[in-house]
N, C-alpha and C positions, 0 to 999 in steps of 0.2 A: 618568484615574486608575482609574476603575471598570473600564475595558477591560483595563488592565494587570493588575489584580488577578484578573480573570476568566481571562486568559491564563495567569498564573502558577499559578492553581488548577488549570486544565485540564492544563497541562504536568506539574505535580507528580503529579496523579492518574494521568495516562497513564504516566508513568515508573514509578510505584509498581506499577501494574497490569502493566507489561511485565516488571519484575523478578520479580514473583510468577509470572507466566505462564512465563517462561523456567525458573525454578527447578522448577516443577511439571512442565513438559514434558520436561526433560532429566534430572531426578533420580529419577523414579519408574520403576523397571524394568518394571512392568506396562504402562506406556504405550508402551513401545518398539514393540509390535506395531501400534500405530496410526500410526506414523511410516513414511513411504515407505522401503522397504528399498533402500539404495544399496550397490552392490558395485563396486569399482573395475574389476573384470573383466567387469561386465555391459555388454552392448552397449546403447548409447543409440539408441532407435528414434524415427523422426519422429512416429509415431502415439501414443506413450505419453502425450503431453500431452493427448490426447483420451480414450484408454482408461483413464487413471488417475483421471478425474474422479469416477466413482461411488465409488471407494475413498477419494478425498480427502474427499468430502462425508461419507461414513460415518466416516472417521477423525476429522474435525473434531468431530462430535457425540459420538463414542465417547470421545475424549480430553478433551472439555470438560464433558460432562454427568456430573460426578463430584462427590462430596460435598466433597472438599477444595477445589473451585473456588468454593464458596459465598461466601467472603470477597471473592474477585475480583468476582463478580457483584454483590454488595452495594455494593462500592466504585464500580463502573461505574454502577450504578443511582442511587446517591446523587449522584455527580458529574453524571450526565445530568440528573437532576431539578433539581439546583441551577442548572445552566446554562439549563434551560428557563425558570426564573423570571426570568432576565435576558436571554432571547433577543432580545426586541424591541429593548430599549435598546442591547444590545451590537451587534446587527446594524445598527441605525440609525447608531450612532456610527461603526462601521467603514466603512459605505457612504458616509457623508458625507465622512469624511476622504479616502477613495480618490477620490471624485468631484471633490474640490477640487484634487487633485494630478494634473496632466497626466502626470507620470512614472509614478505609481502606476497610473493608469488605463490607460496604454499597456503597462506592465509586466505587468498582470494578464492581458492577452491572451496573453502567452507563458507565464506561470507556471501558468495553468489547464490548459495542455496537458500538464503533468507528470502529471495524473491521467487523461488520456484513454487508453483501451485501445490505440488505434493507436500511441501513443508507446511504450508498453511492448513491443508487438510489434516495433517498430523496434529498441528496445534489445536484445530477444531475438535479432533478426536480426543485429545487429552482433556480438554474442557468438558466434553460430553461424558467421558469416563468418570471424571471427578464429580460431575453433577449427578450422575446416576447413583454412584456409591454414597455420596453425602446428601442426596436429596436437595441439592442446591440449585434453585431455579435460575439464579443469576448465571451460574456456570453453563447450564443447559441453554439458556438464551444466547449467551456469548458464543457457544459452539455453533448454534444454528445461524447466528448472524455472520460469523466468520465465513462459513461455507457459502452462504448466500452472497456475501460481499465479493468473495473471490470469483464466483461464477458470473455475477452480474458485471463486475469490473472487467473480467477477462473477455466477455462477449463484446463490450463496448470498445475496448482497446483493439481487439482483433478487427473490428469494422474499420477503425481509424487507420490501422496499419495497412489494410488492403486498399484504402483510399489514397494515402500519402505515398506509399511505396518507396520509402527512403532507404538508401544503402547504409548499412552499418559500417563502422570503421574497418572491421575485418574484411569487408568485401567492397570497399569504396574504390571506384574508378576515377573519382574526382576528389579534390582536397577535403571537402566537407560533405561528400556523399551526394549522389544525384537523387532527385525526387522524381520518381516515375509514377505519376498519378494513375490510379486504377489499373495496376498491372494485371495481366491475364492470370486466372486462377491456377492454371497448370504451371505457369512460370513462377508464381509465388510459392507454390507447394514444392517445386523442384529445386528452388534456390532461395530459401527464406531469408538468409543473411543479407541478401541483396535488396530486400524490400521491407524487412520487419522493424526497422530502427525506431520509427516515430509513431506514437510515443512509447515509452518503456513500460512493457507489461509487468516486468519484475517489480519496478518501483511502485506502480499503481496498485498492484495486489498487496504488496507489503504495507503500503500506506493505508489501504482499506482495512486490513487486518489490525494494524495498530490503532486506527481510529475506533474500530468496534470495541477493542479491549479497553481503551481509555474511556470511552463513553459508558461502558457497562460497569467499570470500576473507577469512578471519578475520585474516590477518597484515597486511592493508592497513588501517592504523589511521585514515586520513583519510576512509574511506568513511562511517563512522558519523556524525561531526560534520557533514560536508557533506550527507549524506543527510537527517539530521533537520532541518537548516536548511531544506532544500528542502521537506520535509513541512510545516514551519511556514509557509513562504511560500505553499504551496499551500492550506493551511487558511485563511489570511487572505484569499486571493483568492476562494475558494469562498464565503466569507461576504460579502465586499465586493460581489461580483457578484450577490448574491441567490440563489445556487444552493442554499445550505445555511445552517442555523443552527449556532451553536457546539455546541449539544447533540447535533447529528448526528455529531459527530466522534469522541468517545471509543470508542463501540462499533465504529465503522468501523476505527479503529486496531487494536483488539483482534482483530477478525476478520482483518484483513490480516496482522498479526504472527503470529497462531496458524496461519493457513493456510500462510504462508511457512515456518514452523518445521516443520510437519507434512510438507510436500512436500520441503523441503530442510534436513535437520538440519545442525547446525554441522559443517563439514568441517575437518580438519587435514591434508589430503592434497594441497593445491594445489601446494606446492613439490616434493613427491615426484613427483607426476604430471607436472609440468613437466619435471623432470629426465629422466623416462622417455619423453617424447614423441619422436616421430620427426621428422626434418626441422628446418627453421630456425624462427626466431621473428620475428613481424611486430610492429613498433612504430609506433604512430601518436601524434604529438604536435603541438599547434597552435603556430604562431609568429605573434605579434601585433606589428605595427609601426605607425609613425605614419601611413603611407599605404596599407599593404597588410596583409591578414591571409591566411595560407595554412596548409596542413597538410603537415607533414613526414612522410614514410613511409620506414621503413627495414626491411630484411629481413636478418637475420643467419643464415648457414648453419652 
């Protein structure tokens, strides 16, 4: 029961923070200069996912270090602090439940991959492949945005991890993990589990990727509920496996969501761009049967 209340509190706080973040990010004209400029006539280059990183990092701080964001920071701070006080008991409960269930234990091996950087680059590659074959500029833009978001988010999270130096549950020497500020580089590299807990890079990267996809395909309504469900499963897995505490998650979500919105503002052009694309359209959809599973591929000219 305690875990359920903690999760509800966490989800409510995160959703409220997201609503405030989106309102501030898209309603303030003066913030527009911090959002990546996208023009439908601008050529998408393979190297912009790297060359845009300094601008993304500057844009993140420029857009977020503002007086009107103080209520958001206070909310995240209070939520994180509240979760810290329950971290040990909530982690212990989640870990024990998952350990007693063969299904959950096996499932966690797959769900944790949702936060791996390699998985996001594969997703980016799939969008790029589809975009090249179908001449779909929305897919190409999404591929570039995902790679850029993962790289920019990862850099920011790594800096924060090396500042906070918090022990993960798996390496904790204290109930809720010791915070060893600014650990030595050699110490960090030699025993990362002892310092890498706060904030969660897995959740931040996954949130950034989901935000980019949602913003590029706003007309596809199922992306949001499915995506948030996967983020929830990822969060539970990260805690159950001892990689993170619940209090590592709120800031990670905000970082991923903010970076995704800065790199890929909400687009309303996907249908228009698709009508203008040259060539045919590639369609991939799975077929599941009693004895065989296979992938159907169709291409319309």
